[in-house]
C-alpha distance (Angstrom), angle and dihedral (degrees) to the residues before:
residue distance angle dihedral
M1 . . .
L2 3.79 . .
K3 3.79 114.2 .
Y4 3.76 122.2 -133.7
K5 3.78 119.5 -124.6
V6 3.81 111.4 -117.6
E7 3.79 118.1 -149.8
I8 3.78 122.2 -173.1
L9 3.79 105.5 -151.8
S10 3.80 121.2 -141.2
P11 3.84 97.5 -98.9
A12 3.83 90.6 51.2
A13 3.81 92.2 46.8
K14 3.82 88.7 52.1
D15 3.81 89.5 48.4
I16 3.81 90.3 54.4
E17 3.81 91.1 47.6
R18 3.83 91.5 50.8
I19 3.80 91.7 48.5
A20 3.81 91.2 50.1
E21 3.82 91.4 47.5
Y22 3.79 90.7 50.7
Y23 3.80 92.1 51.7
L24 3.79 90.7 45.6
R25 3.81 91.8 54.1
M26 3.79 96.4 41.0
V27 3.81 105.5 37.8
G28 3.80 109.6 2.8
S29 3.75 144.2 -99.9
L30 3.81 97.4 -60.7
S31 3.80 91.6 57.4
A32 3.81 91.4 44.9
E33 3.79 89.7 53.1
K34 3.81 92.4 46.9
I35 3.80 94.8 51.3
T36 3.80 92.0 45.3
D37 3.81 90.6 50.3
K38 3.81 91.2 47.9
L39 3.81 92.2 51.3
L40 3.80 94.5 45.8
D41 3.81 93.1 44.0
T42 3.81 90.6 51.7
I43 3.79 91.1 48.5
Q44 3.80 91.0 47.7
T45 3.83 91.3 56.6
L46 3.81 86.5 68.8
E47 3.80 88.8 68.5
D48 3.81 90.1 72.2
N49 3.78 99.1 25.9
P50 3.82 113.2 23.7
F51 3.80 91.8 169.7
A52 3.83 92.0 59.3
G53 3.78 89.1 100.0
M54 3.75 121.0 71.5
E55 3.78 127.5 -111.0
H56 3.77 106.6 -93.1
P57 3.82 112.4 -93.7
D58 3.82 93.6 -148.7
T59 3.81 105.8 99.2
I60 3.80 96.3 -136.0
L61 3.81 94.5 45.0
Y62 3.79 90.5 45.3
K63 3.81 91.3 54.3
Q64 3.81 88.4 51.8
N65 3.85 90.5 52.8
Y66 3.79 97.0 -111.9
R67 3.77 118.9 157.8
K68 3.79 131.3 -169.6
I69 3.75 136.9 -147.3
I70 3.78 124.1 -167.6
A71 3.80 123.9 -128.6
G72 3.79 106.9 -178.1
E73 3.81 107.1 -67.1
Y74 3.80 92.1 -10.7
I75 3.77 133.6 85.5
C76 3.78 123.1 -148.0
V77 3.81 110.5 -154.3
Y78 3.79 115.1 -156.1
K79 3.79 147.9 156.3
I80 3.77 131.2 -140.8
I81 3.79 112.6 -137.8
E82 3.79 113.9 178.0
K83 3.84 105.7 -52.4
R84 3.79 94.3 -19.7
V85 3.79 132.8 91.4
F86 3.79 115.5 -152.7
I87 3.80 117.0 -160.6
Y88 3.80 106.9 -150.3
R89 3.80 104.3 175.0
V90 3.80 141.3 -1.7
V91 3.80 110.6 -155.8
H92 3.78 141.6 163.1
G93 3.78 110.0 -94.5
A94 3.82 92.7 -128.0
T95 3.80 93.5 62.7
D96 3.78 126.0 91.5
Y97 3.78 89.6 -116.9
P98 3.85 99.8 158.5
K99 3.81 87.3 76.5
L100 3.84 88.1 63.0
F101 3.79 88.4 69.7
G102 3.79 93.0 57.3
K103 3.82 88.6 61.3
E104 3.79 96.6 51.9
């Protein structure tokens, strides 16, 4: 089976960095490493199974073909374009993150 190429776009990479920095400040380096590994491992699963995440339930994001996959308390928002998976944002599930996409 052909693998999809996963690309973490700049805003998503910055999201992951901010999450790791938060965990580092609040609970230490081991926790920061664990959350980073969890996020990256979840994202990497899309290489073999890009449809593992659900179609996005937000109407606007759905119409723009965004999908989401959950990694613990975090949501990775992505699109599949041909044989590539683009990770757009990684956000805490409690935030009103769909509004981030109106600003981009």
